[in-house]
N, CA, C and O atoms as a DFTB+ gen file, in Angstrom:
396 C
 N C O
     1  1     -30.543      16.077      -6.525
     2  2     -30.603      14.661      -6.612
     3  2     -29.432      14.048      -5.952
     4  3     -28.302      14.438      -6.247
     5  1     -29.626      13.098      -5.062
     6  2     -28.558      12.460      -4.329
     7  2     -27.615      11.679      -5.212
     8  3     -28.052      10.952      -6.104
     9  1     -26.324      11.823      -4.972
    10  2     -25.336      11.071      -5.696
    11  2     -25.015      11.651      -7.057
    12  3     -24.221      11.067      -7.795
    13  1     -25.587      12.742      -7.403
    14  2     -25.363      13.374      -8.697
    15  2     -23.995      14.052      -8.734
    16  3     -23.705      14.896      -7.887
    17  1     -23.154      13.696      -9.699
    18  2     -21.841      14.332      -9.761
    19  2     -22.011      15.852     -10.035
    20  3     -22.907      16.270     -10.768
    21  1     -21.148      16.631      -9.440
    22  2     -21.211      18.095      -9.618
    23  2     -20.037      18.466     -10.494
    24  3     -19.095      17.699     -10.690
    25  1     -20.138      19.715     -11.028
    26  2     -19.099      20.257     -11.832
    27  2     -18.959      19.674     -13.214
    28  3     -17.887      19.773     -13.811
    29  1     -19.998      19.071     -13.741
    30  2     -19.943      18.472     -15.067
    31  2     -19.910      19.591     -16.167
    32  3     -19.403      19.388     -17.270
    33  1     -20.447      20.713     -15.823
    34  2     -20.538      21.786     -16.793
    35  2     -20.379      23.143     -16.039
    36  3     -20.871      23.318     -14.924
    37  1     -19.704      24.042     -16.669
    38  2     -19.682      25.373     -16.047
    39  2     -20.731      26.280     -16.713
    40  3     -20.964      27.403     -16.265
    41  1     -21.335      25.798     -17.747
    42  2     -22.357      26.572     -18.407
    43  2     -23.668      26.555     -17.557
    44  3     -24.044      25.546     -16.959
    45  1     -24.334      27.744     -17.548
    46  2     -25.521      27.915     -16.693
    47  2     -26.652      28.454     -17.487
    48  3     -26.472      29.052     -18.548
    49  1     -27.870      28.228     -16.944
    50  2     -29.126      28.793     -17.549
    51  2     -28.990      30.336     -17.504
    52  3     -28.343      30.928     -16.641
    53  1     -29.665      30.929     -18.519
    54  2     -29.554      32.407     -18.616
    55  2     -30.843      33.148     -18.364
    56  3     -30.853      34.378     -18.304
    57  1     -31.939      32.412     -18.216
    58  2     -33.208      33.009     -17.870
    59  2     -34.020      33.583     -19.038
    60  3     -34.793      34.523     -18.853
    61  1     -33.844      33.022     -20.234
    62  2     -34.600      33.533     -21.350
    63  2     -35.753      32.569     -21.727
    64  3     -36.695      32.986     -22.400
    65  1     -35.689      31.309     -21.309
    66  2     -36.781      30.378     -21.600
    67  2     -38.027      30.743     -20.833
    68  3     -37.978      30.956     -19.621
    69  1     -39.213      30.819     -21.574
    70  2     -40.421      31.232     -20.915
    71  2     -41.546      30.257     -21.312
    72  3     -41.406      29.486     -22.262
    73  1     -42.635      30.307     -20.584
    74  2     -43.780      29.450     -20.862
    75  2     -45.072      30.120     -20.401
    76  3     -45.123      30.768     -19.356
    77  1     -46.099      29.944     -21.202
    78  2     -47.447      30.362     -20.972
    79  2     -47.641      31.861     -20.959
    80  3     -47.022      32.593     -20.187
    81  1     -48.520      32.288     -21.837
    82  2     -48.834      33.690     -21.946
    83  2     -49.541      34.195     -20.699
    84  3     -50.167      33.417     -19.979
    85  1     -49.445      35.473     -20.444
    86  2     -50.183      36.061     -19.333
    87  2     -51.632      36.281     -19.784
    88  3     -52.054      35.846     -20.855
    89  1     -52.342      36.954     -18.946
    90  2     -53.778      37.180     -19.228
    91  2     -54.012      37.921     -20.527
    92  3     -55.005      37.677     -21.213
    93  1     -53.101      38.834     -20.876
    94  2     -53.248      39.626     -22.126
    95  2     -52.592      38.910     -23.325
    96  3     -52.505      39.482     -24.411
    97  1     -52.134      37.662     -23.127
    98  2     -51.461      36.916     -24.159
    99  2     -50.291      37.610     -24.806
   100  3     -49.997      37.382     -25.980
   101  1     -49.615      38.463     -24.042
   102  2     -48.435      39.184     -24.474
   103  2     -47.193      38.382     -24.144
   104  3     -47.042      37.879     -23.030
   105  1     -46.287      38.262     -25.138
   106  2     -45.059      37.512     -24.887
   107  2     -44.200      38.230     -23.781
   108  3     -43.387      37.593     -23.112
   109  1     -44.401      39.510     -23.622
   110  2     -43.637      40.237     -22.574
   111  2     -44.178      39.967     -21.162
   112  3     -43.580      40.400     -20.176
   113  1     -45.297      39.260     -21.065
   114  2     -45.847      39.011     -19.773
   115  2     -46.097      37.557     -19.565
   116  3     -47.218      37.166     -19.238
   117  1     -45.054      36.703     -19.750
   118  2     -45.171      35.318     -19.553
   119  2     -45.362      34.969     -18.099
   120  3     -44.863      35.687     -17.233
   121  1     -46.052      33.913     -17.801
   122  2     -46.303      33.498     -16.383
   123  2     -45.039      32.817     -15.817
   124  3     -44.745      32.991     -14.635
   125  1     -44.302      32.068     -16.606
   126  2     -43.177      31.349     -16.113
   127  2     -41.895      31.650     -16.884
   128  3     -41.912      31.790     -18.107
   129  1     -40.793      31.747     -16.159
   130  2     -39.452      32.007     -16.794
   131  2     -38.422      31.163     -16.080
   132  3     -38.474      31.009     -14.860
   133  1     -37.486      30.616     -16.834
   134  2     -36.385      29.889     -16.247
   135  2     -35.582      30.836     -15.444
   136  3     -35.360      31.970     -15.870
   137  1     -35.118      30.407     -14.252
   138  2     -34.249      31.198     -13.412
   139  2     -32.819      31.056     -13.885
   140  3     -32.353      29.932     -14.075
   141  1     -32.121      32.126     -14.077
   142  2     -30.721      32.021     -14.504
   143  2     -29.802      31.475     -13.404
   144  3     -30.092      31.625     -12.217
   145  1     -28.713      30.854     -13.797
   146  2     -27.694      30.397     -12.882
   147  2     -27.672      28.930     -12.555
   148  3     -26.838      28.466     -11.778
   149  1     -28.621      28.175     -13.167
   150  2     -28.647      26.687     -12.904
   151  2     -27.694      25.999     -13.871
   152  3     -27.601      26.373     -15.040
   153  1     -26.991      24.996     -13.374
   154  2     -26.057      24.206     -14.154
   155  2     -26.806      23.532     -15.323
   156  3     -27.855      22.922     -15.118
   157  1     -26.268      23.645     -16.533
   158  2     -27.052      23.106     -17.705
   159  2     -27.144      21.628     -17.702
   160  3     -28.079      21.086     -18.292
   161  1     -26.235      20.927     -17.074
   162  2     -26.413      19.480     -16.982
   163  2     -27.647      19.110     -16.141
   164  3     -28.351      18.143     -16.431
   165  1     -27.878      19.894     -15.114
   166  2     -29.039      19.734     -14.229
   167  2     -30.313      20.117     -15.022
   168  3     -31.320      19.412     -14.958
   169  1     -30.257      21.215     -15.752
   170  2     -31.393      21.667     -16.546
   171  2     -31.758      20.586     -17.607
   172  3     -32.937      20.330     -17.856
   173  1     -30.791      20.000     -18.183
   174  2     -31.063      18.906     -19.176
   175  2     -31.723      17.698     -18.473
   176  3     -32.692      17.129     -18.976
   177  1     -31.190      17.330     -17.329
   178  2     -31.747      16.232     -16.564
   179  2     -33.223      16.485     -16.207
   180  3     -34.067      15.599     -16.343
   181  1     -33.511      17.697     -15.756
   182  2     -34.891      18.003     -15.372
   183  2     -35.801      18.068     -16.527
   184  3     -36.955      17.658     -16.397
   185  1     -35.367      18.566     -17.693
   186  2     -36.225      18.620     -18.862
   187  2     -36.514      17.223     -19.360
   188  3     -37.631      16.946     -19.798
   189  1     -35.506      16.309     -19.304
   190  2     -35.729      14.925     -19.683
   191  2     -36.745      14.232     -18.764
   192  3     -37.616      13.502     -19.236
   193  1     -36.631      14.459     -17.490
   194  2     -37.599      13.921     -16.524
   195  2     -39.025      14.408     -16.818
   196  3     -39.970      13.620     -16.785
   197  1     -39.179      15.725     -17.110
   198  2     -40.491      16.289     -17.427
   199  2     -41.003      15.640     -18.705
   200  3     -42.172      15.256     -18.751
   201  1     -40.206      15.503     -19.721
   202  2     -40.696      14.900     -20.987
   203  2     -41.052      13.420     -20.798
   204  3     -41.922      12.925     -21.515
   205  1     -40.433      12.703     -19.883
   206  2     -40.842      11.347     -19.589
   207  2     -42.244      11.356     -18.970
   208  3     -43.066      10.489     -19.269
   209  1     -42.508      12.333     -18.111
   210  2     -43.825      12.447     -17.511
   211  2     -44.858      12.802     -18.565
   212  3     -45.960      12.252     -18.566
   213  1     -44.507      13.728     -19.473
   214  2     -45.426      14.090     -20.553
   215  2     -45.791      12.856     -21.374
   216  3     -46.959      12.658     -21.707
   217  1     -44.814      12.035     -21.698
   218  2     -45.048      10.836     -22.469
   219  2     -46.064       9.969     -21.794
   220  3     -47.051       9.547     -22.395
   221  1     -45.805       9.702     -20.502
   222  2     -46.770       8.856     -19.737
   223  2     -48.144       9.469     -19.649
   224  3     -49.143       8.765     -19.804
   225  1     -48.225      10.784     -19.399
   226  2     -49.539      11.477     -19.287
   227  2     -50.315      11.404     -20.598
   228  3     -51.510      11.111     -20.596
   229  1     -49.631      11.671     -21.732
   230  2     -50.322      11.672     -23.018
   231  2     -50.738      10.275     -23.381
   232  3     -51.799      10.092     -23.978
   233  1     -49.929       9.258     -23.039
   234  2     -50.316       7.872     -23.301
   235  2     -51.616       7.517     -22.526
   236  3     -52.563       6.950     -23.070
   237  1     -51.599       7.882     -21.240
   238  2     -52.778       7.607     -20.362
   239  2     -54.007       8.358     -20.880
   240  3     -55.103       7.799     -20.904
   241  1     -53.839       9.605     -21.291
   242  2     -54.948      10.392     -21.801
   243  2     -55.471       9.850     -23.126
   244  3     -56.661       9.993     -23.408
   245  1     -54.634       9.239     -23.940
   246  2     -55.140       8.660     -25.174
   247  2     -55.896       7.382     -24.941
   248  3     -56.768       7.046     -25.743
   249  1     -55.621       6.678     -23.927
   250  2     -56.338       5.438     -23.572
   251  2     -57.679       5.697     -22.872
   252  3     -58.659       4.988     -23.096
   253  1     -57.697       6.714     -22.034
   254  2     -58.875       7.085     -21.301
   255  2     -58.919       8.627     -21.249
   256  3     -58.434       9.246     -20.302
   257  1     -59.507       9.218     -22.285
   258  2     -59.466      10.702     -22.378
   259  2     -59.841      11.389     -21.023
   260  3     -60.875      11.128     -20.410
   261  1     -58.947      12.245     -20.639
   262  2     -59.096      12.957     -19.355
   263  2     -58.485      14.350     -19.533
   264  3     -57.284      14.492     -19.761
   265  1     -59.323      15.352     -19.426
   266  2     -58.845      16.749     -19.659
   267  2     -57.755      17.114     -18.661
   268  3     -56.857      17.891     -18.984
   269  1     -57.822      16.574     -17.477
   270  2     -56.845      16.933     -16.441
   271  2     -55.464      16.383     -16.854
   272  3     -54.450      17.058     -16.675
   273  1     -55.429      15.199     -17.386
   274  2     -54.144      14.646     -17.857
   275  2     -53.577      15.448     -19.019
   276  3     -52.375      15.700     -19.110
   277  1     -54.479      15.834     -19.895
   278  2     -54.053      16.610     -21.103
   279  2     -53.448      17.990     -20.604
   280  3     -52.374      18.408     -21.035
   281  1     -54.184      18.645     -19.700
   282  2     -53.691      19.915     -19.190
   283  2     -52.328      19.786     -18.465
   284  3     -51.427      20.610     -18.625
   285  1     -52.234      18.729     -17.678
   286  2     -50.928      18.465     -16.990
   287  2     -49.812      18.277     -18.004
   288  3     -48.714      18.808     -17.840
   289  1     -50.099      17.529     -19.038
   290  2     -49.083      17.276     -20.091
   291  2     -48.733      18.580     -20.788
   292  3     -47.568      18.829     -21.096
   293  1     -49.736      19.414     -21.039
   294  2     -49.517      20.765     -21.691
   295  2     -48.562      21.573     -20.838
   296  3     -47.582      22.110     -21.352
   297  1     -48.833      21.671     -19.523
   298  2     -47.956      22.461     -18.684
   299  2     -46.540      21.889     -18.597
   300  3     -45.568      22.627     -18.756
   301  1     -46.415      20.603     -18.349
   302  2     -45.111      20.010     -18.227
   303  2     -44.291      20.142     -19.520
   304  3     -43.096      20.437     -19.487
   305  1     -44.957      19.920     -20.645
   306  2     -44.220      20.035     -21.947
   307  2     -43.762      21.508     -22.151
   308  3     -42.659      21.755     -22.640
   309  1     -44.596      22.440     -21.783
   310  2     -44.243      23.855     -21.922
   311  2     -43.071      24.245     -21.064
   312  3     -42.181      24.982     -21.490
   313  1     -43.083      23.726     -19.813
   314  2     -41.966      23.978     -18.902
   315  2     -40.692      23.315     -19.426
   316  3     -39.610      23.898     -19.355
   317  1     -40.820      22.147     -19.931
   318  2     -39.592      21.450     -20.478
   319  2     -39.076      22.206     -21.687
   320  3     -37.869      22.372     -21.863
   321  1     -40.003      22.663     -22.521
   322  2     -39.605      23.461     -23.702
   323  2     -38.830      24.705     -23.295
   324  3     -37.808      25.039     -23.896
   325  1     -39.335      25.401     -22.248
   326  2     -38.647      26.612     -21.762
   327  2     -37.253      26.310     -21.273
   328  3     -36.320      27.072     -21.527
   329  1     -37.100      25.185     -20.563
   330  2     -35.771      24.761     -20.122
   331  2     -34.842      24.459     -21.281
   332  3     -33.669      24.835     -21.262
   333  1     -35.375      23.769     -22.307
   334  2     -34.537      23.404     -23.465
   335  2     -34.178      24.630     -24.286
   336  3     -33.052      24.730     -24.775
   337  1     -35.101      25.562     -24.449
   338  2     -34.795      26.825     -25.165
   339  2     -33.688      27.595     -24.419
   340  3     -32.749      28.096     -25.038
   341  1     -33.806      27.680     -23.127
   342  2     -32.844      28.407     -22.315
   343  2     -31.467      27.720     -22.415
   344  3     -30.443      28.381     -22.590
   345  1     -31.467      26.390     -22.301
   346  2     -30.238      25.606     -22.368
   347  2     -29.581      25.793     -23.774
   348  3     -28.374      26.017     -23.863
   349  1     -30.349      25.702     -24.816
   350  2     -29.833      25.845     -26.189
   351  2     -29.181      27.179     -26.391
   352  3     -28.082      27.247     -26.941
   353  1     -29.832      28.266     -25.957
   354  2     -29.211      29.602     -26.126
   355  2     -27.997      29.767     -25.258
   356  3     -27.002      30.347     -25.692
   357  1     -28.050      29.268     -24.031
   358  2     -26.827      29.351     -23.138
   359  2     -25.668      28.605     -23.751
   360  3     -24.537      29.089     -23.715
   361  1     -25.916      27.454     -24.306
   362  2     -24.812      26.708     -24.945
   363  2     -24.299      27.399     -26.204
   364  3     -23.096      27.423     -26.462
   365  1     -25.225      27.963     -26.987
   366  2     -24.804      28.674     -28.184
   367  2     -23.969      29.881     -27.837
   368  3     -22.979      30.159     -28.513
   369  1     -24.349      30.622     -26.776
   370  2     -23.608      31.805     -26.359
   371  2     -22.370      31.487     -25.481
   372  3     -21.517      32.339     -25.232
   373  1     -22.319      30.170     -25.013
   374  2     -21.248      29.822     -24.098
   375  2     -21.370      30.530     -22.766
   376  3     -20.357      30.886     -22.165
   377  1     -22.601      30.747     -22.286
   378  2     -22.833      31.534     -21.079
   379  2     -22.324      30.780     -19.828
   380  3     -22.747      29.662     -19.534
   381  1     -21.411      31.433     -19.117
   382  2     -20.941      30.914     -17.848
   383  2     -21.328      31.917     -16.807
   384  3     -21.009      33.101     -16.918
   385  1     -22.010      31.452     -15.802
   386  2     -22.507      32.353     -14.742
   387  2     -21.411      32.823     -13.869
   388  3     -20.272      32.363     -13.946
   389  1     -21.778      33.772     -13.014
   390  2     -20.846      34.307     -12.047
   391  2     -20.726      33.362     -10.839
   392  3     -21.713      32.788     -10.378
   393  1     -19.579      33.229     -10.380
   394  2     -19.396      32.402      -9.152
   395  2     -18.898      31.101      -9.472
   396  3     -18.688      30.283      -8.577
């Protein structure tokens, strides 16, 4: 994002946040996983943007039911949840990445 201050946090994502079961619905085979090494301030910013989109999508879907909007909201909320889970654990552990 242009003009975003850098170095606000030395804490980084750790790659434990996941979303959506695989074909066998096994937690060990999730389709999506947070990539480790991202600055947690950026992770928070992205999760907030996603949740803003989820809010708008669910509002629109409630006014004019649309399965596509509901599915989009489901995926975005799951991705935001994975980011937040990863961020929470990284902050709890005080995870600082290499470099």
